[in-house]
All heavy atoms as TSV, in Angstrom:
chain	resi	resn	atom	element	x	y	z
A	1	MET	N	N	117.592	61.563	196.450
A	1	MET	CA	C	118.183	62.373	197.493
A	1	MET	C	C	118.948	63.562	196.932
A	1	MET	O	O	118.803	64.666	197.438
A	1	MET	CB	C	119.116	61.525	198.340
A	1	MET	CG	C	119.857	62.389	199.319
A	1	MET	SD	S	121.024	61.483	200.305
A	1	MET	CE	C	122.353	62.620	200.318
A	2	ILE	N	N	119.727	63.376	195.892
A	2	ILE	CA	C	120.499	64.472	195.332
A	2	ILE	C	C	119.570	65.543	194.771
A	2	ILE	O	O	119.809	66.720	194.941
A	2	ILE	CB	C	121.487	63.971	194.262
A	2	ILE	CG1	C	122.578	63.154	194.940
A	2	ILE	CG2	C	122.105	65.136	193.477
A	2	ILE	CD1	C	123.572	62.536	194.015
A	3	PHE	N	N	118.472	65.110	194.106
A	3	PHE	CA	C	117.575	66.116	193.568
A	3	PHE	C	C	116.948	66.952	194.682
A	3	PHE	O	O	116.817	68.176	194.516
A	3	PHE	CB	C	116.453	65.509	192.718
A	3	PHE	CG	C	115.509	66.586	192.272
A	3	PHE	CD1	C	115.900	67.464	191.264
A	3	PHE	CD2	C	114.302	66.774	192.873
A	3	PHE	CE1	C	115.080	68.509	190.877
A	3	PHE	CE2	C	113.465	67.794	192.486
A	3	PHE	CZ	C	113.845	68.672	191.497
A	4	GLN	N	N	116.583	66.346	195.796
A	4	GLN	CA	C	116.013	67.123	196.891
A	4	GLN	C	C	117.013	68.175	197.383
A	4	GLN	O	O	116.628	69.304	197.695
A	4	GLN	CB	C	115.601	66.218	198.057
A	4	GLN	CG	C	114.392	65.379	197.779
A	4	GLN	CD	C	114.723	64.064	197.070
A	4	GLN	OE1	O	115.901	63.718	196.868
A	4	GLN	NE2	N	113.696	63.336	196.666
A	5	PHE	N	N	118.282	67.789	197.421
A	5	PHE	CA	C	119.317	68.735	197.832
A	5	PHE	C	C	119.406	69.886	196.819
A	5	PHE	O	O	119.442	71.059	197.212
A	5	PHE	CB	C	120.667	68.048	197.967
A	5	PHE	CG	C	121.756	68.984	198.367
A	5	PHE	CD1	C	121.917	69.352	199.699
A	5	PHE	CD2	C	122.636	69.517	197.418
A	5	PHE	CE1	C	122.915	70.236	200.083
A	5	PHE	CE2	C	123.633	70.386	197.790
A	5	PHE	CZ	C	123.781	70.753	199.118
A	6	LEU	N	N	119.421	69.556	195.523
A	6	LEU	CA	C	119.487	70.607	194.486
A	6	LEU	C	C	118.272	71.503	194.548
A	6	LEU	O	O	118.390	72.730	194.421
A	6	LEU	CB	C	119.627	69.966	193.103
A	6	LEU	CG	C	120.912	69.200	192.825
A	6	LEU	CD1	C	120.843	68.514	191.477
A	6	LEU	CD2	C	122.121	70.116	192.900
A	7	GLU	N	N	117.112	70.907	194.735
A	7	GLU	CA	C	115.874	71.678	194.802
A	7	GLU	C	C	115.899	72.641	195.992
A	7	GLU	O	O	115.504	73.799	195.870
A	7	GLU	CB	C	114.655	70.741	194.926
A	7	GLU	CG	C	113.348	71.467	194.791
A	7	GLU	CD	C	112.183	70.510	194.757
A	7	GLU	OE1	O	111.979	69.860	193.712
A	7	GLU	OE2	O	111.508	70.388	195.792
A	8	SER	N	N	116.416	72.194	197.110
A	8	SER	CA	C	116.501	73.079	198.280
A	8	SER	C	C	117.494	74.215	198.026
A	8	SER	O	O	117.270	75.338	198.481
A	8	SER	CB	C	116.862	72.299	199.531
A	8	SER	OG	O	118.188	71.839	199.487
A	9	CYS	N	N	118.556	73.931	197.292
A	9	CYS	CA	C	119.513	74.978	196.915
A	9	CYS	C	C	118.821	76.041	196.055
A	9	CYS	O	O	119.008	77.235	196.258
A	9	CYS	CB	C	120.709	74.391	196.156
A	9	CYS	SG	S	121.845	73.434	197.122
A	10	ILE	N	N	118.031	75.586	195.097
A	10	ILE	CA	C	117.317	76.486	194.188
A	10	ILE	C	C	116.266	77.308	194.941
A	10	ILE	O	O	116.101	78.495	194.699
A	10	ILE	CB	C	116.662	75.712	193.023
A	10	ILE	CG1	C	117.766	75.091	192.148
A	10	ILE	CG2	C	115.761	76.616	192.183
A	10	ILE	CD1	C	117.259	74.055	191.156
A	11	GLU	N	N	115.563	76.669	195.877
A	11	GLU	CA	C	114.562	77.374	196.671
A	11	GLU	C	C	115.192	78.464	197.532
A	11	GLU	O	O	114.645	79.550	197.673
A	11	GLU	CB	C	113.779	76.391	197.544
A	11	GLU	CG	C	112.827	75.538	196.746
A	11	GLU	CD	C	112.178	74.456	197.575
A	11	GLU	OE1	O	112.468	74.326	198.787
A	11	GLU	OE2	O	111.357	73.703	197.004
A	12	ARG	N	N	116.340	78.152	198.118
A	12	ARG	CA	C	117.031	79.142	198.972
A	12	ARG	C	C	117.652	80.258	198.161
A	12	ARG	O	O	117.717	81.407	198.612
A	12	ARG	CB	C	118.121	78.453	199.792
A	12	ARG	CG	C	117.625	77.728	201.000
A	12	ARG	CD	C	118.771	77.294	201.902
A	12	ARG	NE	N	119.755	76.523	201.166
A	12	ARG	CZ	C	119.860	75.216	201.210
A	12	ARG	NH1	N	119.064	74.530	201.978
A	12	ARG	NH2	N	120.771	74.579	200.528
A	13	GLN	N	N	118.141	79.916	196.967
A	13	GLN	CA	C	118.849	80.916	196.134
A	13	GLN	C	C	118.453	80.663	194.674
A	13	GLN	O	O	119.144	79.951	193.946
A	13	GLN	CB	C	120.354	80.779	196.312
A	13	GLN	CG	C	121.143	81.830	195.581
A	13	GLN	CD	C	122.637	81.609	195.740
A	13	GLN	OE1	O	123.091	80.847	196.560
A	13	GLN	NE2	N	123.401	82.290	194.899
A	14	PRO	N	N	117.350	81.281	194.224
A	14	PRO	CA	C	116.826	81.004	192.862
A	14	PRO	C	C	117.803	81.299	191.737
A	14	PRO	O	O	117.718	80.706	190.669
A	14	PRO	CB	C	115.601	81.909	192.769
A	14	PRO	CG	C	115.188	82.137	194.167
A	14	PRO	CD	C	116.458	82.138	194.967
A	15	ASP	N	N	118.779	82.178	191.958
A	15	ASP	CA	C	119.720	82.512	190.887
A	15	ASP	C	C	121.050	81.755	191.022
A	15	ASP	O	O	122.057	82.154	190.451
A	15	ASP	CB	C	119.974	84.030	190.839
A	15	ASP	CG	C	120.615	84.567	192.106
A	15	ASP	OD1	O	120.594	83.854	193.143
A	15	ASP	OD2	O	121.104	85.712	192.072
A	16	ILE	N	N	121.040	80.654	191.744
A	16	ILE	CA	C	122.251	79.859	191.962
A	16	ILE	C	C	122.775	79.319	190.630
A	16	ILE	O	O	121.997	78.938	189.749
A	16	ILE	CB	C	121.998	78.701	192.972
A	16	ILE	CG1	C	123.304	78.063	193.393
A	16	ILE	CG2	C	120.999	77.709	192.416
A	16	ILE	CD1	C	123.166	77.101	194.563
A	17	LEU	N	N	124.070	79.319	190.496
A	17	LEU	CA	C	124.695	78.801	189.283
A	17	LEU	C	C	124.926	77.307	189.391
A	17	LEU	O	O	125.017	76.757	190.495
A	17	LEU	CB	C	126.061	79.512	189.076
A	17	LEU	CG	C	126.030	81.025	188.943
A	17	LEU	CD1	C	127.449	81.560	188.886
A	17	LEU	CD2	C	125.250	81.446	187.714
A	18	LEU	N	N	125.018	76.648	188.262
A	18	LEU	CA	C	125.260	75.210	188.236
A	18	LEU	C	C	126.577	74.882	188.949
A	18	LEU	O	O	126.688	73.886	189.678
A	18	LEU	CB	C	125.278	74.682	186.823
A	18	LEU	CG	C	123.934	74.736	186.078
A	18	LEU	CD1	C	124.117	74.332	184.619
A	18	LEU	CD2	C	122.898	73.857	186.745
A	19	THR	N	N	127.578	75.713	188.731
A	19	THR	CA	C	128.876	75.469	189.373
A	19	THR	C	C	128.779	75.588	190.895
A	19	THR	O	O	129.465	74.864	191.618
A	19	THR	CB	C	129.948	76.437	188.855
A	19	THR	OG1	O	129.483	77.782	189.004
A	19	THR	CG2	C	130.283	76.162	187.390
A	20	GLU	N	N	127.928	76.493	191.360
A	20	GLU	CA	C	127.727	76.627	192.803
A	20	GLU	C	C	127.025	75.381	193.373
A	20	GLU	O	O	127.368	74.918	194.456
A	20	GLU	CB	C	126.926	77.896	193.120
A	20	GLU	CG	C	127.664	79.163	192.807
A	20	GLU	CD	C	126.815	80.401	192.933
A	20	GLU	OE1	O	125.605	80.333	192.594
A	20	GLU	OE2	O	127.333	81.435	193.388
A	21	MET	N	N	126.049	74.872	192.622
A	21	MET	CA	C	125.386	73.646	193.060
A	21	MET	C	C	126.381	72.482	193.096
A	21	MET	O	O	126.376	71.673	194.020
A	21	MET	CB	C	124.198	73.311	192.136
A	21	MET	CG	C	123.001	74.178	192.377
A	21	MET	SD	S	121.564	73.588	191.488
A	21	MET	CE	C	121.654	74.607	190.048
A	22	GLN	N	N	127.245	72.431	192.081
A	22	GLN	CA	C	128.269	71.378	192.035
A	22	GLN	C	C	129.188	71.473	193.253
A	22	GLN	O	O	129.503	70.463	193.891
A	22	GLN	CB	C	129.070	71.502	190.756
A	22	GLN	CG	C	130.107	70.426	190.560
A	22	GLN	CD	C	130.952	70.654	189.318
A	22	GLN	OE1	O	131.342	71.780	189.029
A	22	GLN	NE2	N	131.204	69.590	188.569
A	23	ASP	N	N	129.608	72.700	193.592
A	23	ASP	CA	C	130.471	72.897	194.761
A	23	ASP	C	C	129.785	72.460	196.040
A	23	ASP	O	O	130.395	71.813	196.889
A	23	ASP	CB	C	130.888	74.370	194.878
A	23	ASP	CG	C	131.838	74.797	193.772
A	23	ASP	OD1	O	132.450	73.930	193.114
A	23	ASP	OD2	O	131.948	76.031	193.560
A	24	ARG	N	N	128.509	72.826	196.198
A	24	ARG	CA	C	127.773	72.471	197.412
A	24	ARG	C	C	127.592	70.957	197.520
A	24	ARG	O	O	127.669	70.405	198.611
A	24	ARG	CB	C	126.438	73.189	197.442
A	24	ARG	CG	C	126.608	74.672	197.682
A	24	ARG	CD	C	125.322	75.388	197.816
A	24	ARG	NE	N	125.567	76.824	197.889
A	24	ARG	CZ	C	124.625	77.738	197.839
A	24	ARG	NH1	N	123.351	77.374	197.721
A	24	ARG	NH2	N	124.926	79.013	197.916
A	25	LEU	N	N	127.311	70.313	196.402
A	25	LEU	CA	C	127.189	68.846	196.422
A	25	LEU	C	C	128.472	68.209	196.902
A	25	LEU	O	O	128.463	67.276	197.708
A	25	LEU	CB	C	126.829	68.318	195.039
A	25	LEU	CG	C	125.361	68.342	194.664
A	25	LEU	CD1	C	125.180	68.042	193.172
A	25	LEU	CD2	C	124.587	67.332	195.498
A	26	ARG	N	N	129.602	68.730	196.412
A	26	ARG	CA	C	130.904	68.170	196.792
A	26	ARG	C	C	131.193	68.448	198.270
A	26	ARG	O	O	131.574	67.542	199.004
A	26	ARG	CB	C	131.998	68.792	195.922
A	26	ARG	CG	C	133.389	68.229	196.190
A	26	ARG	CD	C	134.499	68.898	195.392
A	26	ARG	NE	N	134.188	69.143	194.000
A	26	ARG	CZ	C	133.959	70.372	193.482
A	26	ARG	NH1	N	134.013	71.457	194.245
A	26	ARG	NH2	N	133.689	70.546	192.205
A	27	GLU	N	N	130.954	69.694	198.697
A	27	GLU	CA	C	131.326	70.088	200.062
A	27	GLU	C	C	130.383	69.498	201.124
A	27	GLU	O	O	130.840	69.037	202.158
A	27	GLU	CB	C	131.325	71.610	200.184
A	27	GLU	CG	C	132.408	72.270	199.349
A	27	GLU	CD	C	132.211	73.780	199.179
A	27	GLU	OE1	O	131.244	74.331	199.767
A	27	GLU	OE2	O	132.998	74.393	198.446
A	28	ILE	N	N	129.082	69.497	200.854
A	28	ILE	CA	C	128.108	69.112	201.859
A	28	ILE	C	C	127.769	67.618	201.806
A	28	ILE	O	O	127.687	66.944	202.828
A	28	ILE	CB	C	126.832	69.977	201.749
A	28	ILE	CG1	C	127.203	71.440	202.030
A	28	ILE	CG2	C	125.742	69.486	202.698
A	28	ILE	CD1	C	126.123	72.432	201.708
A	29	CYS	N	N	127.606	67.122	200.572
A	29	CYS	CA	C	127.171	65.716	200.420
A	29	CYS	C	C	128.323	64.770	200.136
A	29	CYS	O	O	128.145	63.551	200.175
A	29	CYS	CB	C	126.137	65.607	199.294
A	29	CYS	SG	S	124.651	66.562	199.588
A	30	GLY	N	N	129.491	65.323	199.773
A	30	GLY	CA	C	130.610	64.472	199.431
A	30	GLY	C	C	130.424	63.732	198.129
A	30	GLY	O	O	130.972	62.659	197.922
A	31	VAL	N	N	129.641	64.358	197.209
A	31	VAL	CA	C	129.322	63.728	195.919
A	31	VAL	C	C	129.925	64.553	194.803
A	31	VAL	O	O	129.773	65.776	194.774
A	31	VAL	CB	C	127.786	63.648	195.730
A	31	VAL	CG1	C	127.431	63.068	194.380
A	31	VAL	CG2	C	127.159	62.819	196.832
A	32	GLU	N	N	130.617	63.905	193.887
A	32	GLU	CA	C	131.209	64.564	192.720
A	32	GLU	C	C	130.299	64.303	191.528
A	32	GLU	O	O	130.130	63.164	191.086
A	32	GLU	CB	C	132.609	64.011	192.472
A	32	GLU	CG	C	133.415	64.798	191.460
A	32	GLU	CD	C	133.829	66.166	192.004
A	32	GLU	OE1	O	134.184	66.262	193.186
A	32	GLU	OE2	O	133.791	67.132	191.213
A	33	VAL	N	N	129.684	65.373	191.000
A	33	VAL	CA	C	128.740	65.259	189.909
A	33	VAL	C	C	129.097	66.306	188.842
A	33	VAL	O	O	129.466	67.419	189.172
A	33	VAL	CB	C	127.286	65.510	190.393
A	33	VAL	CG1	C	126.280	65.373	189.275
A	33	VAL	CG2	C	126.939	64.557	191.513
A	34	SER	N	N	128.996	65.917	187.569
A	34	SER	CA	C	129.305	66.860	186.493
A	34	SER	C	C	128.213	67.925	186.349
A	34	SER	O	O	127.073	67.715	186.747
A	34	SER	CB	C	129.459	66.124	185.157
A	34	SER	OG	O	128.195	65.658	184.694
A	35	ILE	N	N	128.601	69.042	185.757
A	35	ILE	CA	C	127.663	70.137	185.506
A	35	ILE	C	C	126.526	69.638	184.606
A	35	ILE	O	O	125.360	69.974	184.829
A	35	ILE	CB	C	128.385	71.330	184.838
A	35	ILE	CG1	C	129.438	71.921	185.772
A	35	ILE	CG2	C	127.415	72.374	184.365
A	35	ILE	CD1	C	128.884	72.610	186.984
A	36	SER	N	N	126.845	68.843	183.586
A	36	SER	CA	C	125.808	68.372	182.669
A	36	SER	C	C	124.805	67.475	183.382
A	36	SER	O	O	123.605	67.527	183.097
A	36	SER	CB	C	126.426	67.645	181.454
A	36	SER	OG	O	127.203	66.562	181.878
A	37	THR	N	N	125.258	66.672	184.331
A	37	THR	CA	C	124.341	65.821	185.097
A	37	THR	C	C	123.409	66.678	185.955
A	37	THR	O	O	122.210	66.418	186.026
A	37	THR	CB	C	125.138	64.845	185.995
A	37	THR	OG1	O	125.918	63.986	185.160
A	37	THR	CG2	C	124.195	64.000	186.858
A	38	ILE	N	N	123.960	67.700	186.579
A	38	ILE	CA	C	123.133	68.606	187.385
A	38	ILE	C	C	122.093	69.290	186.485
A	38	ILE	O	O	120.917	69.349	186.812
A	38	ILE	CB	C	124.001	69.642	188.120
A	38	ILE	CG1	C	124.900	68.939	189.132
A	38	ILE	CG2	C	123.130	70.706	188.791
A	38	ILE	CD1	C	125.970	69.821	189.737
A	39	SER	N	N	122.544	69.784	185.353
A	39	SER	CA	C	121.657	70.479	184.416
A	39	SER	C	C	120.520	69.564	183.952
A	39	SER	O	O	119.355	69.943	183.959
A	39	SER	CB	C	122.461	70.986	183.220
A	39	SER	OG	O	121.617	71.611	182.276
A	40	ARG	N	N	120.868	68.365	183.529
A	40	ARG	CA	C	119.851	67.411	183.070
A	40	ARG	C	C	118.866	67.062	184.171
A	40	ARG	O	O	117.660	66.988	183.963
A	40	ARG	CB	C	120.500	66.118	182.555
A	40	ARG	CG	C	120.984	66.182	181.128
A	40	ARG	CD	C	121.345	64.801	180.612
A	40	ARG	NE	N	122.202	64.017	181.499
A	40	ARG	CZ	C	123.536	64.056	181.488
A	40	ARG	NH1	N	124.166	64.819	180.616
A	40	ARG	NH2	N	124.230	63.314	182.323
A	41	THR	N	N	119.382	66.866	185.379
A	41	THR	CA	C	118.552	66.487	186.509
A	41	THR	C	C	117.512	67.548	186.820
A	41	THR	O	O	116.319	67.252	186.961
A	41	THR	CB	C	119.422	66.202	187.746
A	41	THR	OG1	O	120.332	65.160	187.447
A	41	THR	CG2	C	118.565	65.805	188.946
A	42	ILE	N	N	117.952	68.794	186.932
A	42	ILE	CA	C	116.997	69.848	187.277
A	42	ILE	C	C	116.048	70.146	186.119
A	42	ILE	O	O	114.888	70.484	186.335
A	42	ILE	CB	C	117.685	71.111	187.824
A	42	ILE	CG1	C	118.609	71.743	186.797
A	42	ILE	CG2	C	118.442	70.814	189.105
A	42	ILE	CD1	C	119.211	73.050	187.231
A	43	ARG	N	N	116.516	69.999	184.892
A	43	ARG	CA	C	115.660	70.232	183.721
A	43	ARG	C	C	114.561	69.175	183.650
A	43	ARG	O	O	113.403	69.501	183.389
A	43	ARG	CB	C	116.501	70.275	182.460
A	43	ARG	CG	C	115.761	70.784	181.240
A	43	ARG	CD	C	116.645	70.983	180.023
A	43	ARG	NE	N	117.384	69.784	179.650
A	43	ARG	CZ	C	118.711	69.656	179.699
A	43	ARG	NH1	N	119.444	70.671	180.061
A	43	ARG	NH2	N	119.303	68.534	179.346
A	44	ARG	N	N	114.909	67.944	183.915
A	44	ARG	CA	C	113.922	66.842	183.888
A	44	ARG	C	C	112.853	67.025	184.967
A	44	ARG	O	O	111.742	66.524	184.827
A	44	ARG	CB	C	114.621	65.504	184.070
A	44	ARG	CG	C	115.352	65.070	182.847
A	44	ARG	CD	C	116.058	63.738	183.073
A	44	ARG	NE	N	116.845	63.368	181.897
A	44	ARG	CZ	C	117.887	62.568	181.910
A	44	ARG	NH1	N	118.300	62.035	183.050
A	44	ARG	NH2	N	118.531	62.300	180.801
A	45	ARG	N	N	113.212	67.711	186.034
A	45	ARG	CA	C	112.256	67.950	187.112
A	45	ARG	C	C	111.465	69.244	186.914
A	45	ARG	O	O	110.724	69.659	187.805
A	45	ARG	CB	C	112.991	67.977	188.451
A	45	ARG	CG	C	113.717	66.697	188.761
A	45	ARG	CD	C	112.770	65.555	189.014
A	45	ARG	NE	N	112.191	65.704	190.332
A	45	ARG	CZ	C	111.983	64.712	191.172
A	45	ARG	NH1	N	112.331	63.497	190.843
A	45	ARG	NH2	N	111.456	64.940	192.343
A	46	GLY	N	N	111.616	69.871	185.743
A	46	GLY	CA	C	110.775	71.030	185.415
A	46	GLY	C	C	111.397	72.389	185.638
A	46	GLY	O	O	110.741	73.406	185.405
A	47	PHE	N	N	112.636	72.437	186.072
A	47	PHE	CA	C	113.290	73.725	186.242
A	47	PHE	C	C	113.857	74.189	184.894
A	47	PHE	O	O	114.347	73.374	184.112
A	47	PHE	CB	C	114.414	73.654	187.264
A	47	PHE	CG	C	113.927	73.523	188.668
A	47	PHE	CD1	C	113.706	72.266	189.220
A	47	PHE	CD2	C	113.669	74.646	189.442
A	47	PHE	CE1	C	113.253	72.127	190.522
A	47	PHE	CE2	C	113.206	74.517	190.739
A	47	PHE	CZ	C	112.982	73.261	191.285
A	48	THR	N	N	113.755	75.466	184.639
A	48	THR	CA	C	114.275	76.013	183.392
A	48	THR	C	C	115.555	76.788	183.669
A	48	THR	O	O	115.821	77.198	184.792
A	48	THR	CB	C	113.252	76.922	182.719
A	48	THR	OG1	O	112.900	77.966	183.634
A	48	THR	CG2	C	112.008	76.162	182.326
A	49	ARG	N	N	116.326	76.973	182.596
A	49	ARG	CA	C	117.579	77.704	182.713
A	49	ARG	C	C	117.312	79.189	182.748
A	49	ARG	O	O	116.422	79.678	182.080
A	49	ARG	CB	C	118.438	77.391	181.491
A	49	ARG	CG	C	119.749	76.822	181.815
A	49	ARG	CD	C	120.493	76.447	180.601
A	49	ARG	NE	N	120.656	77.599	179.713
A	49	ARG	CZ	C	121.537	77.655	178.737
A	49	ARG	NH1	N	122.315	76.648	178.528
A	49	ARG	NH2	N	121.637	78.694	177.983
A	50	LYS	N	N	118.115	79.906	183.487
A	50	LYS	CA	C	118.038	81.351	183.526
A	50	LYS	C	C	119.437	81.871	183.330
A	50	LYS	O	O	120.354	81.497	184.066
A	50	LYS	CB	C	117.497	81.806	184.870
A	50	LYS	CG	C	117.477	83.288	185.026
A	50	LYS	CD	C	116.987	83.654	186.416
A	50	LYS	CE	C	117.079	85.150	186.615
A	50	LYS	NZ	N	116.719	85.519	187.974
A	51	LYS	N	N	119.615	82.703	182.325
A	51	LYS	CA	C	120.922	83.296	182.108
A	51	LYS	C	C	121.096	84.459	183.088
A	51	LYS	O	O	120.242	85.288	183.235
A	51	LYS	CB	C	121.055	83.795	180.684
A	51	LYS	CG	C	121.117	82.685	179.678
A	51	LYS	CD	C	121.438	83.187	178.310
A	51	LYS	CE	C	121.501	82.034	177.341
A	51	LYS	NZ	N	121.808	82.458	176.005
A	52	VAL	N	N	122.246	84.463	183.730
A	52	VAL	CA	C	122.556	85.506	184.694
A	52	VAL	C	C	123.727	86.310	184.171
A	52	VAL	O	O	124.757	85.765	183.809
A	52	VAL	CB	C	122.913	84.905	186.074
A	52	VAL	CG1	C	123.316	85.991	187.048
A	52	VAL	CG2	C	121.758	84.076	186.601
A	53	ILE	N	N	123.525	87.620	184.090
A	53	ILE	CA	C	124.598	88.507	183.654
A	53	ILE	C	C	125.222	89.122	184.896
A	53	ILE	O	O	124.530	89.753	185.685
A	53	ILE	CB	C	124.051	89.618	182.728
A	53	ILE	CG1	C	123.436	89.012	181.473
A	53	ILE	CG2	C	125.144	90.598	182.369
A	53	ILE	CD1	C	122.793	90.033	180.554
A	54	THR	N	N	126.505	88.919	185.065
A	54	THR	CA	C	127.184	89.487	186.222
A	54	THR	C	C	127.313	90.995	186.051
A	54	THR	O	O	127.263	91.533	184.936
A	54	THR	CB	C	128.580	88.881	186.426
A	54	THR	OG1	O	129.395	89.243	185.311
A	54	THR	CG2	C	128.515	87.372	186.575
A	55	HIS	N	N	127.489	91.675	187.143
A	55	HIS	CA	C	127.621	93.123	187.127
A	55	HIS	C	C	128.788	93.576	186.239
A	55	HIS	O	O	128.657	94.513	185.460
A	55	HIS	CB	C	127.823	93.635	188.552
A	55	HIS	CG	C	128.021	95.118	188.638
A	55	HIS	ND1	N	127.010	96.004	188.420
A	55	HIS	CD2	C	129.126	95.841	188.877
A	55	HIS	CE1	C	127.484	97.234	188.535
A	55	HIS	NE2	N	128.765	97.155	188.815
A	56	THR	N	N	129.911	92.886	186.331
A	56	THR	CA	C	131.100	93.259	185.547
A	56	THR	C	C	130.813	93.159	184.056
A	56	THR	O	O	131.158	94.064	183.288
A	56	THR	CB	C	132.292	92.342	185.913
A	56	THR	OG1	O	132.498	92.434	187.314
A	56	THR	CG2	C	133.543	92.738	185.163
A	57	ILE	N	N	130.182	92.060	183.628
A	57	ILE	CA	C	129.874	91.902	182.213
A	57	ILE	C	C	128.896	92.969	181.760
A	57	ILE	O	O	129.041	93.545	180.679
A	57	ILE	CB	C	129.318	90.478	181.957
A	57	ILE	CG1	C	130.419	89.451	182.193
A	57	ILE	CG2	C	128.745	90.365	180.540
A	57	ILE	CD1	C	129.935	88.008	182.151
A	58	LEU	N	N	127.907	93.261	182.578
A	58	LEU	CA	C	126.921	94.286	182.238
A	58	LEU	C	C	127.576	95.652	182.074
A	58	LEU	O	O	127.309	96.364	181.104
A	58	LEU	CB	C	125.835	94.339	183.308
A	58	LEU	CG	C	124.676	95.305	183.062
A	58	LEU	CD1	C	123.966	94.977	181.759
A	58	LEU	CD2	C	123.699	95.260	184.218
A	59	VAL	N	N	128.465	96.010	182.982
A	59	VAL	CA	C	129.172	97.294	182.892
A	59	VAL	C	C	130.024	97.352	181.631
A	59	VAL	O	O	130.006	98.348	180.908
A	59	VAL	CB	C	130.033	97.550	184.159
A	59	VAL	CG1	C	130.993	98.725	183.945
A	59	VAL	CG2	C	129.143	97.771	185.367
A	60	MET	N	N	130.730	96.279	181.318
A	60	MET	CA	C	131.564	96.240	180.105
A	60	MET	C	C	130.692	96.384	178.853
A	60	MET	O	O	131.042	97.117	177.933
A	60	MET	CB	C	132.367	94.945	180.045
A	60	MET	CG	C	133.458	94.877	181.080
A	60	MET	SD	S	134.281	93.255	181.159
A	60	MET	CE	C	134.814	93.017	179.496
A	61	TYR	N	N	129.535	95.742	178.840
A	61	TYR	CA	C	128.618	95.816	177.690
A	61	TYR	C	C	128.126	97.246	177.525
A	61	TYR	O	O	128.124	97.785	176.416
A	61	TYR	CB	C	127.439	94.869	177.925
A	61	TYR	CG	C	126.369	94.965	176.863
A	61	TYR	CD1	C	126.559	94.369	175.626
A	61	TYR	CD2	C	125.206	95.657	177.101
A	61	TYR	CE1	C	125.590	94.456	174.642
A	61	TYR	CE2	C	124.232	95.761	176.132
A	61	TYR	CZ	C	124.417	95.153	174.897
A	61	TYR	OH	O	123.472	95.257	173.930
A	62	ILE	N	N	127.734	97.894	178.621
A	62	ILE	CA	C	127.234	99.262	178.544
A	62	ILE	C	C	128.336	100.200	178.072
A	62	ILE	O	O	128.114	101.042	177.196
A	62	ILE	CB	C	126.683	99.708	179.913
A	62	ILE	CG1	C	125.399	98.928	180.213
A	62	ILE	CG2	C	126.435	101.199	179.956
A	62	ILE	CD1	C	124.894	99.071	181.641
A	63	GLN	N	N	129.539	100.069	178.625
A	63	GLN	CA	C	130.663	100.920	178.235
A	63	GLN	C	C	130.983	100.736	176.759
A	63	GLN	O	O	131.235	101.714	176.040
A	63	GLN	CB	C	131.886	100.635	179.071
A	63	GLN	CG	C	131.763	101.120	180.487
A	63	GLN	CD	C	132.911	100.691	181.354
A	63	GLN	OE1	O	133.655	99.759	181.041
A	63	GLN	NE2	N	133.061	101.343	182.499
A	64	HIS	N	N	130.975	99.501	176.268
A	64	HIS	CA	C	131.255	99.222	174.870
A	64	HIS	C	C	130.232	99.899	173.974
A	64	HIS	O	O	130.554	100.515	172.965
A	64	HIS	CB	C	131.259	97.719	174.626
A	64	HIS	CG	C	131.485	97.338	173.190
A	64	HIS	ND1	N	132.678	97.499	172.553
A	64	HIS	CD2	C	130.614	96.833	172.269
A	64	HIS	CE1	C	132.560	97.106	171.292
A	64	HIS	NE2	N	131.320	96.696	171.094
A	65	ASN	N	N	128.968	99.828	174.330
A	65	ASN	CA	C	127.911	100.448	173.518
A	65	ASN	C	C	127.961	101.956	173.589
A	65	ASN	O	O	127.639	102.610	172.606
A	65	ASN	CB	C	126.529	99.919	173.942
A	65	ASN	CG	C	126.294	98.542	173.390
A	65	ASN	OD1	O	126.769	98.190	172.309
A	65	ASN	ND2	N	125.569	97.710	174.117
A	66	ILE	N	N	128.362	102.522	174.699
A	66	ILE	CA	C	128.486	103.984	174.801
A	66	ILE	C	C	129.610	104.443	173.893
A	66	ILE	O	O	129.479	105.446	173.169
A	66	ILE	CB	C	128.732	104.424	176.265
A	66	ILE	CG1	C	127.440	104.215	177.069
A	66	ILE	CG2	C	129.189	105.863	176.330
A	66	ILE	CD1	C	127.601	104.447	178.553
A	67	VAL	N	N	130.728	103.721	173.891
A	67	VAL	CA	C	131.851	104.069	173.022
A	67	VAL	C	C	131.408	104.000	171.551
A	67	VAL	O	O	131.721	104.872	170.772
A	67	VAL	CB	C	133.062	103.114	173.260
A	67	VAL	CG1	C	134.132	103.296	172.195
A	67	VAL	CG2	C	133.656	103.377	174.647
A	68	ARG	N	N	130.643	102.981	171.202
A	68	ARG	CA	C	130.161	102.841	169.813
A	68	ARG	C	C	129.212	103.969	169.449
A	68	ARG	O	O	129.207	104.444	168.322
A	68	ARG	CB	C	129.437	101.489	169.648
A	68	ARG	CG	C	130.412	100.337	169.622
A	68	ARG	CD	C	129.744	99.001	169.465
A	68	ARG	NE	N	128.761	98.989	168.406
A	68	ARG	CZ	C	127.774	98.124	168.326
A	68	ARG	NH1	N	127.637	97.200	169.251
A	68	ARG	NH2	N	126.920	98.147	167.334
A	69	LEU	N	N	128.414	104.463	170.394
A	69	LEU	CA	C	127.485	105.566	170.118
A	69	LEU	C	C	128.209	106.870	169.834
A	69	LEU	O	O	127.768	107.666	169.041
A	69	LEU	CB	C	126.499	105.750	171.286
A	69	LEU	CG	C	125.452	104.680	171.462
A	69	LEU	CD1	C	124.680	104.934	172.750
A	69	LEU	CD2	C	124.499	104.649	170.286
A	70	HIS	N	N	129.347	107.069	170.506
A	70	HIS	CA	C	130.106	108.305	170.341
A	70	HIS	C	C	131.076	108.268	169.161
A	70	HIS	O	O	131.608	109.256	168.772
A	70	HIS	CB	C	130.886	108.627	171.629
A	70	HIS	CG	C	129.982	108.975	172.772
A	70	HIS	ND1	N	129.155	110.063	172.758
A	70	HIS	CD2	C	129.780	108.364	173.957
A	70	HIS	CE1	C	128.476	110.122	173.888
A	70	HIS	NE2	N	128.827	109.078	174.637
A	71	ALA	N	N	131.273	107.130	168.591
A	71	ALA	CA	C	132.218	106.993	167.472
A	71	ALA	C	C	131.618	107.445	166.174
A	71	ALA	O	O	130.482	107.575	165.941
A	71	ALA	CB	C	132.679	105.547	167.370
């Protein structure tokens, strides 16, 4: 049952974070599950990890490299 819920979360929002899945499990299903358990569960079912770079981190990275280019 929990995997079906996680799978539906991923289908609705493919870039969902593990922490967001954990929050939804707690809020909607009333289940407290660790991040590592969620990660293992979805990995065993064939889902792969995707690194997501937030806009803020991307902007900081670009600004840092621009400063290095001008130095």
